[in-house]
C-alpha positions in Angstrom: -25.4 7.1 -102.1 -21.6 7.1 -102.3 -19.9 3.6 -101.9 -19.0 2.9 -98.2 -19.2 0.2 -95.6 -19.6 1.5 -91.9 -19.5 -2.1 -90.6 -15.9 -2.5 -92.2 -15.0 0.9 -90.8 -15.9 -0.1 -87.4 -14.3 -3.5 -87.7 -10.9 -1.9 -88.4 -11.2 0.3 -85.4 -12.4 -2.3 -83.3 -9.6 -4.6 -84.3 -7.1 -1.9 -83.2 -8.7 -1.8 -79.8 -8.3 -5.4 -79.3 -4.8 -5.7 -80.9 -2.9 -2.3 -81.2 -0.1 -4.0 -82.8 -2.3 -4.8 -85.7 -1.9 -1.2 -87.0 1.2 -2.3 -88.8 -1.1 -3.9 -91.3 -3.1 -0.8 -92.1 -0.3 1.9 -91.9 -1.1 2.9 -95.5 -4.6 3.5 -94.9 -5.2 7.3 -94.7 -7.9 8.6 -92.3 -9.8 10.1 -95.2 -10.5 6.8 -96.5 -13.2 6.5 -93.9 -16.6 7.7 -95.1 -17.7 8.7 -91.6 -15.7 11.6 -90.4 -15.9 10.4 -86.8 -14.3 7.2 -87.8 -11.3 9.0 -89.5 -10.8 11.1 -86.5 -10.9 7.8 -84.4 -8.2 6.2 -86.7 -6.0 9.5 -86.7 -6.1 9.4 -82.9 -5.1 5.8 -82.8 -2.2 6.2 -85.1 -0.9 9.2 -83.2 -0.7 7.4 -80.1 1.1 4.5 -81.8 3.6 6.8 -83.4 4.6 8.1 -79.9 4.8 4.6 -78.4 1.7 5.1 -76.1 -0.8 2.5 -75.5 -4.1 2.3 -77.7 -7.2 1.5 -75.8 -10.5 3.1 -75.1 -9.0 5.3 -72.3 -6.1 6.8 -74.3 -8.0 7.0 -77.5 -10.8 9.0 -75.6 -8.1 11.3 -74.0 -6.3 11.9 -77.3 -9.7 12.7 -79.0 -10.5 15.1 -76.0 -7.1 16.8 -76.5 -8.1 17.7 -80.0 -11.7 18.6 -79.2 -12.9 15.7 -81.3 -14.3 13.3 -78.4 -18.0 14.6 -78.7 -18.0 14.4 -82.4 -16.9 10.8 -82.2 -19.7 9.8 -79.9 -17.7 9.6 -76.8 -15.9 6.8 -74.8 -19.1 4.8 -74.9 -19.0 4.6 -78.7 -15.1 3.6 -78.6 -16.3 0.7 -76.0 -18.9 -0.4 -78.4 -16.4 -0.6 -81.3 -14.1 -3.0 -79.5 -17.0 -5.1 -78.1 -18.7 -5.5 -81.4 -15.5 -6.8 -83.4 -14.9 -10.5 -82.8 -11.2 -10.7 -83.8 -8.2 -8.5 -85.1 -7.0 -11.3 -87.3 -8.9 -10.2 -90.4 -8.0 -6.4 -89.9 -6.4 -6.4 -93.5 -9.6 -7.6 -95.2 -11.6 -4.9 -93.2 -9.1 -2.3 -94.5 -9.4 -3.5 -98.0 -13.1 -3.0 -98.0 -12.6 0.5 -96.6 -10.0 1.2 -99.2 -12.0 0.1 -102.1 -15.0 2.0 -101.2 -13.0 5.2 -100.8 -11.3 4.6 -104.4 -15.1 4.3 -105.7 -15.9 7.6 -104.1 -12.8 9.1 -105.7 -13.5 7.8 -109.0 -17.1 9.0 -108.9 -15.8 12.5 -108.1 -13.5 12.3 -110.8 -16.2 11.3 -113.3 -18.1 14.4 -112.2 -15.3 16.6 -112.9 -14.5 15.1 -116.3 -18.4 15.3 -117.3 -18.3 19.1 -116.4 -15.0 19.3 -118.7 -17.3 17.9 -121.4 -20.3 20.4 -121.1 -18.0 23.1 -121.0 -16.4 22.3 -124.4 -13.0 23.0 -123.1 -10.5 22.3 -125.9 -8.1 20.9 -123.3 -10.7 18.6 -121.8 -9.1 15.5 -122.9 -5.7 16.5 -121.4 -7.4 17.7 -118.2 -9.4 14.5 -117.9 -6.3 12.3 -117.9 -4.8 14.6 -115.3 -7.9 14.1 -113.2 -7.9 10.4 -113.4 -4.3 10.3 -112.7 -5.0 12.4 -109.4 -7.7 10.1 -108.5 -5.4 7.1 -109.0 -2.6 8.8 -107.1 -4.7 9.1 -104.2 -5.5 5.4 -104.2 -4.6 3.8 -100.9 -3.3 0.5 -99.8 -4.8 -1.5 -102.7 -4.5 1.3 -105.5 -1.7 2.5 -107.4 0.0 4.8 -104.9 3.9 3.6 -105.1 4.2 3.6 -101.4 1.3 1.5 -100.8 2.0 -0.8 -103.9 5.7 -1.5 -102.5 4.5 -1.8 -99.0 7.0 0.7 -97.7 6.6 2.3 -94.3 8.3 5.2 -92.4 9.9 3.7 -89.1 8.1 6.6 -87.4 4.9 4.6 -88.0 6.4 1.4 -86.5 6.5 0.7 -82.7 9.9 0.7 -81.3 8.7 -1.0 -78.1 10.8 -3.7 -76.7 9.7 -7.1 -78.3 7.0 -9.4 -76.9 8.3 -12.3 -74.6 8.7 -15.7 -76.5 5.6 -17.6 -76.7 5.9 -20.1 -73.9 9.4 -19.1 -73.2 10.5 -20.9 -76.3 8.9 -19.7 -79.6 9.4 -16.5 -81.4 6.1 -14.7 -81.1 6.2 -13.1 -84.6 8.8 -15.0 -86.7 10.1 -18.3 -87.6 11.5 -20.9 -84.8 13.3 -24.0 -85.9 13.5 -27.3 -83.7 16.1 -29.6 -85.2 17.6 -33.1 -84.2 18.0 -36.6 -85.3 14.8 -38.6 -86.2 13.3 -40.3 -83.3 14.6 -38.0 -80.7 11.3 -36.5 -79.9 10.7 -33.3 -82.0 7.1 -34.2 -82.8 6.4 -34.9 -79.0 7.9 -31.7 -77.9 6.1 -29.8 -80.7 2.9 -31.4 -79.7 3.2 -30.3 -76.0 4.0 -26.7 -77.3 0.8 -26.9 -79.4 -1.3 -28.0 -76.4 0.1 -25.2 -74.4 -0.7 -22.5 -77.2 -4.1 -23.8 -77.5 -4.8 -23.4 -73.8 -3.6 -19.9 -74.3 -6.4 -19.4 -77.0 -4.2 -19.9 -80.0 -5.5 -21.7 -83.1 -2.9 -23.7 -84.6 -2.4 -25.0 -88.2 -0.2 -28.2 -88.6 1.0 -28.5 -92.0 2.3 -32.1 -92.3 4.3 -33.0 -95.3 4.8 -36.5 -93.9 1.2 -37.3 -93.7 1.0 -38.6 -90.0 -2.5 -37.4 -89.0 -3.0 -40.2 -86.6 0.2 -39.5 -84.7 -0.6 -35.7 -84.3 -4.1 -36.7 -83.1 -2.9 -39.2 -80.5 -0.1 -36.9 -79.2 -2.5 -33.8 -78.9 -5.2 -36.0 -77.5 -2.9 -37.4 -74.8 -1.5 -34.1 -73.7 -4.7 -31.9 -73.9 -7.7 -34.1 -74.8 -10.6 -33.4 -77.1 -10.5 -29.6 -76.1 -6.9 -29.2 -77.4 -7.6 -31.1 -80.6 -10.3 -28.7 -81.4 -8.0 -25.8 -81.5 -5.7 -27.7 -84.3 -6.3 -27.8 -87.9 -4.4 -30.3 -89.8 -3.4 -30.3 -93.6 -1.1 -32.5 -95.6 -0.3 -31.0 -98.8 1.3 -34.1 -100.0 -1.9 -36.1 -99.6 -4.4 -37.1 -102.1 -6.9 -34.7 -100.4 -4.8 -31.7 -101.2 -6.2 -30.1 -104.3 -3.9 -27.0 -104.5 -0.7 -26.7 -106.2 1.8 -29.4 -105.8 5.5 -29.0 -105.0 7.4 -27.2 -102.3 5.8 -25.0 -99.6 6.7 -21.7 -101.4 4.5 -22.9 -104.2 1.7 -23.6 -101.9 2.0 -20.4 -99.6 -1.0 -18.6 -101.1 -3.3 -21.6 -100.5 -1.9 -22.2 -96.9 -2.5 -18.4 -96.2 -5.9 -18.5 -97.4 -6.6 -21.7 -95.2 -5.1 -19.9 -92.1 -7.3 -16.8 -92.6 -10.3 -18.8 -93.2 -9.8 -20.8 -90.1 -8.6 -18.0 -88.0 -5.1 -19.6 -87.2 -2.6 -17.7 -85.1 0.2 -20.1 -85.2 1.8 -22.4 -87.9 3.7 -25.8 -87.4 5.4 -27.3 -90.2 6.6 -31.1 -90.4 9.1 -31.2 -91.7 11.4 -29.0 -93.7 12.9 -31.7 -96.1 9.7 -32.7 -97.7 8.4 -29.2 -97.4 11.3 -28.2 -99.7 9.9 -30.7 -102.4 12.6 -31.4 -105.0 14.9 -28.6 -103.9 17.9 -29.8 -102.0 17.5 -28.2 -98.5 21.3 -28.0 -98.2 21.4 -25.3 -100.9 21.1 -21.7 -99.9 18.2 -21.0 -102.3 15.9 -23.6 -100.3 16.5 -21.7 -97.1 15.7 -18.5 -98.8 12.5 -19.7 -100.6 11.2 -21.3 -97.4 11.7 -18.3 -95.4 9.9 -16.3 -97.9 7.1 -18.8 -98.0 6.7 -18.3 -94.1 6.5 -14.7 -94.6 3.8 -15.1 -97.4 1.7 -17.4 -95.2 1.9 -14.6 -92.5 2.0 -16.6 -89.1 4.7 -17.1 -86.4 5.9 -20.7 -87.3 7.7 -23.6 -85.7 9.5 -25.7 -88.3 10.7 -29.4 -87.4 14.0 -30.2 -89.2 16.7 -32.7 -89.1 20.4 -32.6 -88.6 22.9 -34.3 -91.0 25.0 -36.0 -88.3 24.3 -37.2 -84.9 27.3 -35.3 -83.4 26.6 -32.2 -85.3 23.5 -30.4 -83.6 24.3 -26.9 -84.0 22.7 -26.0 -87.3 19.7 -27.6 -89.1 21.0 -29.9 -91.7 24.6 -28.6 -90.8 23.5 -25.4 -93.0 24.4 -22.0 -91.7 21.5 -20.5 -94.1 18.8 -22.2 -92.1 20.4 -20.8 -89.0 20.8 -17.4 -90.1 17.2 -16.9 -91.6 15.5 -18.4 -88.6 14.6 -15.9 -85.8 15.0 -18.5 -83.0 16.6 -22.0 -83.3 16.6 -25.0 -80.7 18.5 -28.3 -81.1 17.1 -31.4 -79.4 19.6 -34.2 -78.8 20.2 -37.1 -76.5 23.0 -36.7 -73.9 23.3 -40.2 -72.2 19.8 -41.2 -71.2 18.7 -37.5 -71.1 17.1 -35.7 -74.1 18.6 -32.2 -74.2 16.9 -29.0 -75.5 19.4 -26.4 -76.3 18.9 -22.7 -77.5 21.0 -22.2 -80.6 19.9 -18.7 -81.5 17.4 -16.1 -80.2 17.1 -12.9 -82.1 16.0 -10.0 -80.0 16.5 -12.1 -76.6 19.2 -13.2 -74.5 20.3 -16.9 -74.6 17.2 -18.9 -73.6 19.3 -21.6 -72.2 19.5 -25.5 -71.9 16.9 -27.9 -70.6 16.4 -31.7 -70.1 13.3 -33.1 -71.6 11.4 -36.0 -69.9 8.2 -37.8 -71.1 5.7 -39.7 -69.3 3.5 -42.4 -70.9 0.2 -43.9 -69.5 -0.8 -47.2 -71.1 1.2 -46.5 -74.3 -0.1 -43.2 -74.7 1.8 -40.0 -74.5 0.6 -38.4 -71.2 3.1 -35.6 -70.1 6.3 -33.6 -71.3 8.3 -31.8 -68.8 11.2 -29.4 -69.2 14.0 -29.0 -66.5 17.0 -26.8 -66.5 19.7 -29.2 -67.8 22.1 -28.4 -65.1 19.7 -29.6 -62.5 19.0 -32.8 -64.5 22.6 -33.7 -65.0 23.6 -32.6 -61.4 21.1 -35.1 -60.0 22.5 -37.9 -62.2 26.0 -37.1 -61.0 24.9 -37.1 -57.4 23.5 -40.6 -57.8 26.9 -42.1 -59.2 29.1 -40.6 -56.7 26.8 -41.0 -53.7 29.1 -43.8 -52.4 32.5 -43.2 -53.9 34.8 -40.5 -55.2 35.2 -40.5 -59.0 37.1 -38.7 -61.5 35.3 -37.0 -64.6 36.1 -39.8 -66.9 34.8 -42.4 -64.5 31.6 -40.3 -63.9 31.1 -40.0 -67.7 31.4 -43.8 -68.0 29.0 -44.4 -65.2 26.5 -42.3 -66.9 26.7 -44.0 -70.4 23.6 -46.0 -71.5 24.0 -48.6 -74.1 23.1 -47.6 -77.6 22.5 -44.0 -76.5 26.0 -42.6 -76.3 27.6 -40.7 -73.4 27.3 -37.5 -71.5 30.1 -35.1 -72.7 32.9 -34.5 -70.3 32.6 -30.9 -70.7 29.0 -31.0 -69.6 30.0 -33.0 -66.6 32.7 -30.6 -65.5 30.2 -27.6 -65.9 27.9 -29.1 -63.8 30.4 -30.2 -61.1 31.7 -26.6 -61.1 28.2 -25.2 -60.5 27.6 -27.8 -57.8 30.7 -26.8 -55.9 29.7 -23.3 -55.8 26.4 -24.3 -54.4 28.1 -26.5 -51.9 26.7 -29.7 -53.4 29.9 -31.4 -54.8 33.5 -31.2 -53.5 36.8 -31.8 -55.4 39.5 -34.1 -53.8 42.5 -33.8 -56.2 41.2 -35.1 -59.6 38.2 -36.8 -58.0 34.8 -35.5 -57.1 32.5 -36.5 -54.2 29.3 -35.3 -52.5 29.8 -32.4 -49.9 
């Protein structure tokens, strides 16, 4: 019997019913790679729907097959429903496609071998030349894992790629497909905020892989447990490539990307967190452009949307990670975490594909020494409340308000931030100016 794997073919189709956007991983797989004709027809219907920006689900695929008079051949809508129900996840679609493609290539080689055998029996003097041509033709038809140059380079026509608007940021803060950087001074709470995001991702059925180059497994376990309990911890896989337990390649994250990708696939991870960028770069200086470029390439190779924790070079320079424009440019989304007086401030510095995502005040609650809650509030609300407290009994200038808001050893709120909050409060009827002083309305 010719090589084929019907279970793999069904898994490719079922994965696309679960996650239609996964089609970008199998755009080089032609419909004729499927052994069962019905499967090839279903796959072609899915590609046609995706090319035109339509939804890909049981109803739309059935309608497309009906339009081309192929629905009955393909087993009807009930068969389509079974494909989706029998496929557990879309994460491994590339592996399913590989099995389908390799079986198709086997069938092509068997066919080519038969043609070459016929040439031998015919004693054709051009048999050798023709045999080479037949093998070349068989290889030229090879799909995503063969020698076809389009497949080999991974090139795709944009007509095969969805032009639909981008998905909303995960949790409103994380790029859903690419690289997000959270940067700030040490001790400002990057790990705490990242832990809260992880717990929220797990609650939304994500599986998170934490790659910790600093080796603080107990800290991660305590934070995740305090915020989400054992159920949240069950959705997090932890690995430390700098630890003795790591048996893969040593060095920077780009040297370990293949092992991390394999771990992510085996465990079924859907999101990656890296703590933190400096040790992940190994001996390479993170301020050099090549470090940012190699790091970005590693994230692509691992193949998961990623949150990286990073530092800044100076407390008063939070705009870019390490003060480097290269890290800022190569990330899809960037957030800074700074202390503004007694308030920790989260600021969106960059958001490709989205409008500016804003500025927030971050507060944490601890119970008996354990992290219990993290909350984000629009920063203007946080600062306005603090200003209202200091001018509740007397009118003050901006300079006096800033001085009252100052907390020892934690710096002061910036005057520009106070002025902006006062102007917003004035529009809302909360604050009123009296010459150069401000009071409650």
